[in-house]
C-alpha positions as CSV (number, residue, x, y, z in Angstrom):
1,X,0.9,5.3,18.3
2,X,2.3,2.4,16.0
3,X,2.1,0.0,18.7
4,X,-1.4,0.9,19.4
5,X,-2.6,-0.2,16.0
6,X,-1.3,-3.0,15.8
7,X,-2.5,-4.4,18.3
8,X,-5.8,-3.7,17.6
9,X,-6.3,-4.4,14.7
10,X,-5.4,-7.6,14.5
11,X,-6.7,-8.8,18.0
12,X,-9.8,-6.7,15.5
13,X,-8.9,-8.9,12.3
14,X,-8.1,-12.0,14.8
15,X,-11.0,-12.0,16.7
16,X,-13.1,-12.4,13.9
17,X,-11.4,-15.0,12.2
18,X,-11.7,-17.2,14.6
19,X,-15.2,-17.6,14.8
20,X,-15.5,-19.9,11.9
21,X,-13.6,-22.0,14.2
22,X,-16.2,-21.8,17.7
23,X,-17.8,-24.6,16.8
24,X,-15.2,-27.2,15.5
25,X,-12.6,-29.0,17.7
26,X,-10.6,-27.3,19.9
27,X,-13.7,-24.5,20.3
28,X,-12.8,-24.0,24.3
29,X,-9.2,-22.9,22.9
30,X,-10.9,-21.0,20.4
31,X,-13.3,-19.2,23.1
32,X,-11.2,-18.0,25.5
33,X,-8.7,-16.7,22.8
34,X,-11.5,-14.7,21.1
35,X,-13.0,-13.2,24.3
36,X,-9.2,-12.5,25.4
37,X,-8.5,-10.7,21.2
38,X,-11.8,-9.0,22.2
39,X,-10.7,-7.7,25.5
40,X,-7.7,-6.1,24.1
41,X,-9.1,-4.7,21.0
42,X,-11.7,-3.1,23.5
43,X,-8.3,-1.7,25.8
44,X,-6.8,-0.5,22.9
45,X,-10.1,1.2,20.9
46,X,-11.7,1.8,24.0
47,X,-8.9,3.3,26.6
48,X,-11.1,6.3,27.8
49,X,-14.0,3.4,29.4
50,X,-12.3,1.0,30.4
51,X,-10.6,0.8,34.5
52,X,-7.5,0.5,35.0
53,X,-6.5,-2.9,34.4
54,X,-3.2,-3.4,36.9
55,X,0.0,-5.3,34.5
56,X,-2.3,-4.8,31.0
57,X,1.3,-4.6,28.3
58,X,2.1,-8.1,30.7
59,X,-1.3,-9.3,29.8
60,X,-1.2,-8.1,26.3
61,X,2.3,-9.7,25.1
62,X,0.7,-12.6,26.5
63,X,-2.8,-13.4,25.1
64,X,-1.0,-12.4,21.9
65,X,2.1,-14.8,21.9
66,X,-0.9,-17.7,23.1
67,X,-2.1,-16.4,20.1
68,X,0.8,-16.4,17.7
69,X,1.6,-20.0,18.6
70,X,-1.7,-21.3,18.3
71,X,-2.1,-19.7,14.5
72,X,0.8,-21.3,13.9
73,X,-0.7,-24.7,15.3
74,X,-3.6,-24.1,12.7
75,X,-2.0,-22.5,10.0
76,X,1.4,-25.2,10.1
77,X,3.3,-23.4,7.5
78,X,0.5,-24.0,4.6
79,X,-1.4,-21.8,3.2
80,X,-5.2,-22.4,4.5
81,X,-7.6,-20.1,4.6
82,X,-8.6,-18.4,7.1
83,X,-5.9,-20.4,9.6
84,X,-3.7,-17.5,7.7
85,X,-5.6,-14.6,7.6
86,X,-4.9,-15.2,11.9
87,X,-1.8,-16.5,11.3
88,X,-0.9,-11.9,9.9
89,X,-3.1,-10.8,12.4
90,X,-1.7,-12.6,15.7
91,X,1.9,-11.4,13.9
92,X,0.5,-7.9,14.0
93,X,-1.0,-7.9,17.3
94,X,2.8,-8.9,19.0
95,X,4.7,-7.6,16.8
96,X,3.6,-4.1,18.1
97,X,2.7,-6.4,22.2
98,X,6.8,-6.4,21.3
99,X,7.2,-2.8,19.6
100,X,5.8,-1.7,22.6
101,X,7.6,-3.3,25.4
102,X,10.6,-3.3,23.7
103,X,9.7,0.3,23.8
104,X,11.0,0.9,20.1
105,X,7.0,2.5,19.5
106,X,6.7,5.3,16.9
107,X,4.0,7.9,16.5
108,X,2.7,7.0,13.6
109,X,2.5,9.4,10.7
110,X,6.1,10.0,12.0
111,X,5.6,13.9,12.9
112,X,7.7,16.1,10.9
113,X,11.1,17.8,10.9
114,X,11.2,21.4,11.1
115,X,13.9,22.8,9.1
116,X,15.9,20.5,6.4
């Protein structure tokens, strides 16, 4: 599904974009968000090996929206290198989570229509 790819890819790219921030100021927020994003990516890409997590959709939605807020605060609506990559990744992940919550998820690629 499209939302799974958006959430998974956004989480992985967002976690990778946080790596340079793990040593600087505000490292605690970056570390918690880094681990949460890796956990989300694991639930998307390794779903058959992860135990059932209650209210997973709510956890994914809240984590991606918090990450989106952190990305907006760090990028401050200007192009600033890796912070912009993090912001775009969080936009994708939060968009995928919202698609899932609003029940607007579609298969990707769309199925071919029979007859015309």
